[in-house]
C-alpha positions as CSV (number, residue, x, y, z in Angstrom):
1,M,0.0,0.0,0.0
2,K,2.8,2.4,1.0
3,K,4.9,1.4,-2.1
4,R,1.9,2.0,-4.3
5,R,1.4,5.5,-2.9
6,T,5.1,6.3,-3.3
7,V,4.9,5.3,-7.0
8,I,1.8,7.4,-7.5
9,V,3.4,10.4,-5.9
10,W,6.5,10.0,-8.0
11,A,4.4,9.7,-11.2
12,L,2.5,12.8,-10.4
13,G,5.7,14.7,-9.5
14,L,7.1,13.8,-12.9
15,L,4.0,14.8,-14.6
16,F,4.0,18.2,-12.9
17,L,7.7,18.7,-13.8
18,M,7.0,17.9,-17.5
19,A,4.1,20.3,-17.6
20,A,6.2,23.0,-15.9
21,G,8.8,23.0,-18.6
22,P,6.8,24.8,-21.3
23,V,5.4,27.2,-18.7
24,S,8.9,28.3,-17.6
25,A,9.9,28.6,-21.3
26,A,6.9,30.8,-21.9
27,D,7.8,32.9,-18.9
28,N,11.3,33.3,-20.1
29,D,9.9,34.5,-23.5
30,W,7.7,37.0,-21.8
31,R,10.7,38.5,-20.0
32,N,12.5,39.0,-23.3
33,L,9.6,40.9,-24.9
34,S,9.7,44.7,-25.2
35,P,7.0,46.7,-23.4
36,K,5.3,47.4,-26.7
37,E,5.2,43.7,-27.5
38,K,3.9,42.8,-24.0
39,D,1.1,45.4,-24.4
40,R,0.2,43.8,-27.8
41,V,0.1,40.3,-26.2
42,L,-2.1,41.6,-23.4
43,R,-4.5,43.4,-25.7
44,N,-4.8,40.3,-28.0
45,Y,-5.5,38.1,-24.9
46,Q,-8.2,40.5,-23.7
47,R,-9.8,40.5,-27.2
48,W,-9.7,36.7,-27.1
49,E,-11.4,36.6,-23.8
50,K,-14.2,38.8,-25.0
51,L,-15.0,36.8,-28.1
52,P,-18.1,34.6,-28.2
53,S,-17.4,30.9,-27.9
54,Q,-18.6,30.2,-31.5
55,D,-16.0,32.7,-32.8
56,K,-13.3,31.1,-30.7
57,E,-14.2,27.7,-32.1
58,H,-14.1,29.1,-35.7
59,L,-10.6,30.6,-35.1
60,R,-9.4,27.3,-33.6
61,E,-10.7,25.5,-36.7
62,E,-8.9,28.0,-39.0
63,W,-5.7,27.6,-37.0
64,N,-5.9,23.8,-37.3
65,R,-6.5,24.1,-41.0
66,W,-3.5,26.4,-41.3
67,Q,-1.3,23.9,-39.3
68,R,-2.4,21.0,-41.6
69,L,-1.2,22.9,-44.8
70,P,2.1,21.8,-46.2
71,K,5.0,24.0,-45.1
72,D,5.7,25.2,-48.6
73,Q,2.1,26.3,-49.1
74,R,2.2,28.1,-45.7
75,E,5.4,29.9,-46.8
76,R,3.8,31.0,-50.1
77,L,0.8,32.3,-48.3
78,K,2.9,34.2,-45.8
79,Q,4.9,35.7,-48.6
80,R,1.8,36.8,-50.6
81,Y,0.4,38.3,-47.4
82,D,3.6,40.2,-46.7
83,E,3.7,41.5,-50.3
84,Q,0.1,42.7,-50.1
85,R,0.8,44.4,-46.8
86,N,3.9,46.1,-48.1
87,S,2.1,47.4,-51.2
88,R,-0.7,48.7,-48.9
89,D,1.8,50.4,-46.7
90,R,3.5,52.1,-49.6
91,R,0.2,53.2,-51.1
92,D,-0.9,54.6,-47.7
93,R,2.3,56.6,-47.4
94,D,1.9,58.2,-50.9
């Protein structure tokens, strides 16, 4: 009985340690952000929190669809988006 409890405690401890790894990495990333970037992250989080659940679900589905695309197709779409954004920026400056 005591041996079983010890094994369970060790298993839970290892599980918590494994789960804490990504959290500490995210915390480290947060410390490296500039104040402007931190503000943007917080604003986006607040916007996410205010979204209705059906919109959140739709965004999750879109994200999953994006992740399933082949890497070369994602790169082409990113490049096209950047080109369009740059042309809009230039047009707006003129």
